[in-house]
C-alpha positions as CSV (number, residue, x, y, z in Angstrom):
1,X,-24.0,-25.9,4.4
2,X,-23.8,-29.2,6.3
3,X,-24.4,-32.7,4.9
4,X,-24.7,-33.9,8.5
5,X,-27.4,-31.3,9.5
6,X,-29.2,-31.9,6.2
7,X,-29.3,-35.6,6.8
8,X,-30.7,-35.1,10.3
9,X,-33.4,-32.8,9.0
10,X,-34.5,-35.4,6.4
11,X,-34.0,-38.4,8.7
12,X,-31.5,-40.1,6.5
13,X,-27.9,-41.1,7.0
14,X,-25.1,-38.6,6.2
15,X,-23.7,-41.0,3.7
16,X,-27.1,-41.3,1.9
17,X,-27.3,-37.5,1.8
18,X,-23.8,-37.3,0.3
19,X,-24.7,-39.9,-2.3
20,X,-27.9,-38.1,-3.3
21,X,-26.0,-34.8,-3.8
22,X,-23.4,-36.6,-5.8
23,X,-26.1,-38.2,-8.0
24,X,-27.7,-34.8,-8.5
25,X,-24.4,-33.2,-9.5
26,X,-23.8,-36.1,-11.9
27,X,-27.2,-35.6,-13.5
28,X,-26.6,-31.8,-13.8
29,X,-23.0,-32.2,-15.0
30,X,-21.7,-29.5,-12.6
31,X,-20.8,-29.4,-8.9
32,X,-23.2,-27.8,-6.6
33,X,-20.8,-27.4,-3.7
34,X,-17.2,-26.6,-3.2
35,X,-15.9,-29.0,-0.6
36,X,-13.0,-27.7,1.5
37,X,-11.4,-28.0,4.9
38,X,-13.4,-25.0,6.1
39,X,-16.7,-26.6,5.1
40,X,-19.1,-26.3,2.2
41,X,-19.7,-23.4,-0.2
42,X,-22.2,-23.1,-3.0
43,X,-20.9,-23.0,-6.5
44,X,-22.5,-20.7,-9.1
45,X,-24.6,-23.6,-10.2
46,X,-25.7,-24.3,-6.6
47,X,-26.7,-20.6,-6.2
48,X,-28.9,-20.8,-9.2
49,X,-30.6,-24.1,-8.1
50,X,-31.1,-23.3,-4.5
51,X,-33.9,-20.7,-4.7
52,X,-35.8,-22.8,-7.3
53,X,-35.6,-25.9,-5.1
54,X,-36.6,-23.8,-2.1
55,X,-39.7,-22.4,-3.8
56,X,-40.7,-25.8,-5.0
57,X,-40.5,-27.3,-1.5
58,X,-42.3,-24.3,-0.1
59,X,-45.2,-24.6,-2.5
60,X,-45.4,-28.4,-1.8
61,X,-45.6,-27.7,1.9
62,X,-48.2,-25.0,1.4
63,X,-50.3,-27.3,-0.8
64,X,-50.1,-30.2,1.7
65,X,-51.1,-27.9,4.6
66,X,-54.0,-26.5,2.5
67,X,-55.2,-30.0,1.8
68,X,-54.7,-31.1,5.4
69,X,-56.6,-28.1,6.7
70,X,-59.3,-28.3,4.0
71,X,-59.0,-24.5,3.7
72,X,-58.6,-24.1,-0.1
73,X,-59.5,-20.4,-0.2
74,X,-57.2,-19.0,2.5
75,X,-53.6,-19.8,1.6
76,X,-51.7,-16.5,2.2
77,X,-50.1,-15.0,-0.9
78,X,-46.7,-13.5,-0.2
79,X,-46.3,-10.2,-1.9
80,X,-43.1,-8.1,-1.9
81,X,-43.2,-4.3,-2.4
82,X,-40.2,-1.9,-2.2
83,X,-40.6,0.4,0.9
84,X,-41.0,3.7,-0.8
85,X,-43.6,2.4,-3.3
86,X,-45.4,0.7,-0.4
87,X,-45.7,3.9,1.7
88,X,-46.3,6.3,-1.2
89,X,-48.6,4.4,-3.6
90,X,-49.4,0.8,-2.7
91,X,-51.1,0.9,0.7
92,X,-54.4,2.0,-0.9
93,X,-54.0,-0.8,-3.4
94,X,-53.7,-3.4,-0.6
95,X,-56.6,-1.8,1.4
96,X,-59.0,-1.8,-1.6
97,X,-58.1,-5.3,-2.7
98,X,-58.6,-6.6,0.9
99,X,-62.0,-4.9,1.1
100,X,-63.1,-6.3,-2.3
101,X,-61.6,-9.8,-1.7
102,X,-61.4,-10.6,2.0
103,X,-61.2,-14.3,1.2
104,X,-57.7,-13.8,-0.2
105,X,-55.1,-13.5,2.5
106,X,-51.9,-11.5,1.7
107,X,-48.7,-11.4,3.6
108,X,-46.9,-8.2,2.6
109,X,-43.1,-7.9,2.9
110,X,-40.8,-5.1,2.0
111,X,-37.0,-4.7,1.6
112,X,-34.8,-2.0,0.0
113,X,-33.2,-4.2,-2.6
114,X,-32.6,-3.5,-6.2
115,X,-34.2,-6.3,-8.2
116,X,-35.9,-9.3,-6.7
117,X,-36.0,-10.0,-3.0
118,X,-33.9,-12.8,-1.5
119,X,-36.9,-14.3,0.3
120,X,-39.3,-16.7,-1.4
121,X,-42.5,-14.9,-2.4
122,X,-45.4,-15.6,-4.7
123,X,-45.3,-12.1,-6.4
124,X,-42.8,-9.3,-6.2
125,X,-42.9,-5.7,-7.3
126,X,-39.3,-4.9,-8.0
127,X,-37.3,-1.7,-8.6
128,X,-34.9,-2.5,-11.4
129,X,-33.8,-1.8,-15.0
130,X,-35.5,-3.8,-17.7
131,X,-34.3,-7.4,-17.7
132,X,-35.2,-10.7,-19.3
133,X,-35.6,-13.8,-17.1
134,X,-37.8,-16.8,-16.6
135,X,-40.6,-14.8,-14.9
136,X,-43.6,-12.9,-16.3
137,X,-42.7,-9.2,-15.9
138,X,-45.4,-6.5,-16.1
139,X,-44.1,-2.9,-16.3
140,X,-46.1,-0.8,-13.7
141,X,-44.3,2.5,-14.4
142,X,-41.0,3.9,-15.5
143,X,-39.4,6.3,-13.1
144,X,-39.1,10.0,-14.1
145,X,-36.7,12.0,-11.8
146,X,-35.9,15.6,-11.2
147,X,-34.2,17.6,-8.4
148,X,-36.7,18.3,-5.6
149,X,-36.3,20.4,-2.5
150,X,-38.3,22.4,0.1
151,X,-39.8,25.8,-0.9
152,X,-37.3,27.5,1.5
153,X,-34.4,25.9,-0.3
154,X,-35.7,26.9,-3.7
155,X,-36.3,30.5,-2.6
156,X,-32.9,30.8,-1.1
157,X,-31.3,30.0,-4.5
158,X,-33.7,31.7,-6.8
159,X,-32.2,32.9,-10.1
160,X,-29.3,30.4,-10.2
161,X,-28.7,28.0,-13.0
162,X,-29.3,24.3,-12.4
163,X,-25.6,23.5,-12.3
164,X,-24.9,26.3,-9.8
165,X,-28.0,25.3,-7.7
166,X,-26.8,21.8,-7.4
167,X,-23.2,22.9,-6.6
168,X,-24.4,25.2,-3.8
169,X,-26.7,22.6,-2.1
170,X,-26.2,19.3,-0.4
171,X,-27.1,16.4,-2.7
172,X,-29.2,13.7,-1.0
173,X,-28.5,10.2,-2.3
174,X,-30.7,7.1,-2.5
175,X,-28.5,4.1,-2.2
176,X,-28.9,1.2,-4.6
177,X,-27.7,-2.2,-3.5
178,X,-24.3,-3.0,-5.1
179,X,-24.0,0.4,-6.8
180,X,-21.9,3.5,-6.0
181,X,-23.7,5.8,-3.6
182,X,-23.7,8.7,-6.2
183,X,-24.9,6.6,-9.2
184,X,-28.3,8.2,-9.7
185,X,-26.9,11.7,-9.4
186,X,-24.1,10.9,-11.7
187,X,-26.5,9.5,-14.3
188,X,-28.6,12.6,-14.1
189,X,-25.6,14.9,-14.4
190,X,-24.4,13.1,-17.5
191,X,-27.9,13.2,-19.1
192,X,-28.2,16.9,-18.4
193,X,-24.6,17.6,-19.3
194,X,-23.8,19.2,-16.0
195,X,-20.5,19.3,-14.1
196,X,-21.4,18.4,-10.5
197,X,-19.6,16.7,-7.7
198,X,-21.8,13.8,-6.8
199,X,-19.5,12.3,-4.0
200,X,-20.6,14.3,-1.0
201,X,-23.9,14.6,0.8
202,X,-26.1,12.4,2.9
203,X,-27.2,8.9,1.7
204,X,-30.5,7.2,2.6
205,X,-31.6,3.6,1.9
206,X,-35.0,4.7,0.6
207,X,-36.4,7.5,-1.5
208,X,-39.1,8.0,1.1
209,X,-36.5,8.8,3.8
210,X,-34.5,11.1,1.5
211,X,-37.6,13.1,0.5
212,X,-38.8,13.5,4.1
213,X,-35.3,14.8,5.0
214,X,-35.4,17.3,2.1
215,X,-38.9,18.5,3.2
216,X,-38.0,18.9,6.9
217,X,-34.4,20.0,6.8
218,X,-32.4,20.9,3.7
219,X,-30.7,19.5,0.6
220,X,-31.8,18.5,-2.8
221,X,-33.1,15.0,-3.6
222,X,-33.3,13.4,-7.0
223,X,-36.7,11.7,-6.8
224,X,-39.5,10.2,-8.8
225,X,-41.9,13.2,-9.6
226,X,-44.8,10.8,-10.1
227,X,-44.3,8.9,-6.8
228,X,-44.2,12.2,-4.9
229,X,-46.8,14.0,-6.9
230,X,-49.0,14.6,-3.9
231,X,-46.1,16.4,-2.1
232,X,-45.4,18.5,-5.2
233,X,-49.1,19.4,-5.6
234,X,-49.3,20.4,-1.9
235,X,-46.2,22.6,-2.1
236,X,-44.2,20.6,0.4
237,X,-41.8,19.8,-2.4
238,X,-40.7,22.1,-5.1
239,X,-39.3,21.3,-8.5
240,X,-37.3,24.4,-9.2
241,X,-36.2,23.4,-12.7
242,X,-38.1,21.8,-15.6
243,X,-35.4,19.2,-16.1
244,X,-37.1,15.9,-15.8
245,X,-35.4,12.7,-17.1
246,X,-35.9,9.0,-17.2
247,X,-33.0,7.2,-15.4
248,X,-33.7,3.8,-16.9
249,X,-35.3,2.3,-13.7
250,X,-38.8,1.2,-13.3
251,X,-41.2,-0.8,-11.1
252,X,-42.0,-4.3,-12.5
253,X,-44.4,-6.9,-11.2
254,X,-42.7,-10.3,-11.3
255,X,-44.7,-13.5,-11.2
256,X,-43.8,-17.2,-12.0
257,X,-45.6,-18.2,-15.2
258,X,-46.8,-21.5,-13.6
259,X,-48.4,-19.6,-10.7
260,X,-50.8,-17.8,-13.0
261,X,-53.0,-20.9,-12.9
262,X,-53.7,-20.0,-9.2
263,X,-56.9,-18.0,-9.3
264,X,-55.9,-15.9,-6.3
265,X,-52.5,-15.0,-7.8
266,X,-54.2,-14.2,-11.2
267,X,-56.8,-12.0,-9.4
268,X,-54.1,-10.1,-7.4
269,X,-51.9,-9.6,-10.5
270,X,-54.8,-8.2,-12.5
271,X,-55.7,-5.8,-9.6
272,X,-52.2,-4.5,-9.2
273,X,-51.8,-3.9,-13.0
274,X,-55.1,-2.0,-13.2
275,X,-54.3,0.0,-10.1
276,X,-51.1,1.3,-11.5
277,X,-52.6,1.9,-14.9
278,X,-55.2,4.1,-13.3
279,X,-52.6,5.9,-11.2
280,X,-50.4,6.6,-14.2
281,X,-53.3,8.0,-16.1
282,X,-54.7,10.2,-13.3
283,X,-51.8,11.3,-11.2
284,X,-48.7,11.7,-13.4
285,X,-47.0,15.1,-13.0
286,X,-46.5,17.0,-16.2
287,X,-42.8,17.5,-17.0
288,X,-43.5,21.3,-17.3
289,X,-44.9,21.5,-13.8
């Protein structure tokens, strides 16, 4: 957000930097910056262009470093995975891929964002609703949710209707970035035609944290029954009511189409897709469980 600092970083004059930006804006036909007394601010067009330019410059730098170091097989691939998916399902995937292909280095990052991460990555598994953009999107699985709790909580409220059960227990929320804290419970209540107050209760930034709280303390969490299939099978978690629903969210693998020419990216993408296809076939919890 500074022409002066940008000019210094590129070893050009401030006036040359300003002219280059103006020429780019003229080419695009839209301003990239709002220029005011308090400094610079990106316009909507600038916000769209910035991550694309950043990725291009990063890839150029990586390629130059690869050529310089003559290490064509070891460029790290940056892979983003949401935290709950990483801890519950994806760690064996990373382990097995690393054992099978030790020549491919992977830098794994995680962040609890809905949709794509803000950092530049080569591939990203994202938690989101279906969307159309300029990336290749592979559906890994659609989320199926149901109220889950500890066996003690379920036993203490045996015989109640689902609506009364939810009314008498603390609802545990999983916050989604930019959405009301009670969104997921509200959607579930609407789908099940329940009258439930979804405003109270504790909120967590990951499903993993909310589930661990439900297991060790109290409350009812609305969670993915397939992601937490092991906890349900072991009896740590209980699904007191056979009221499973799809909330419209899923996990998607996002890749830039031009990156599929990279053998390492193509290999990792294929491995991830096959891993989740196998998991879905072998570990999915029946809705009648």
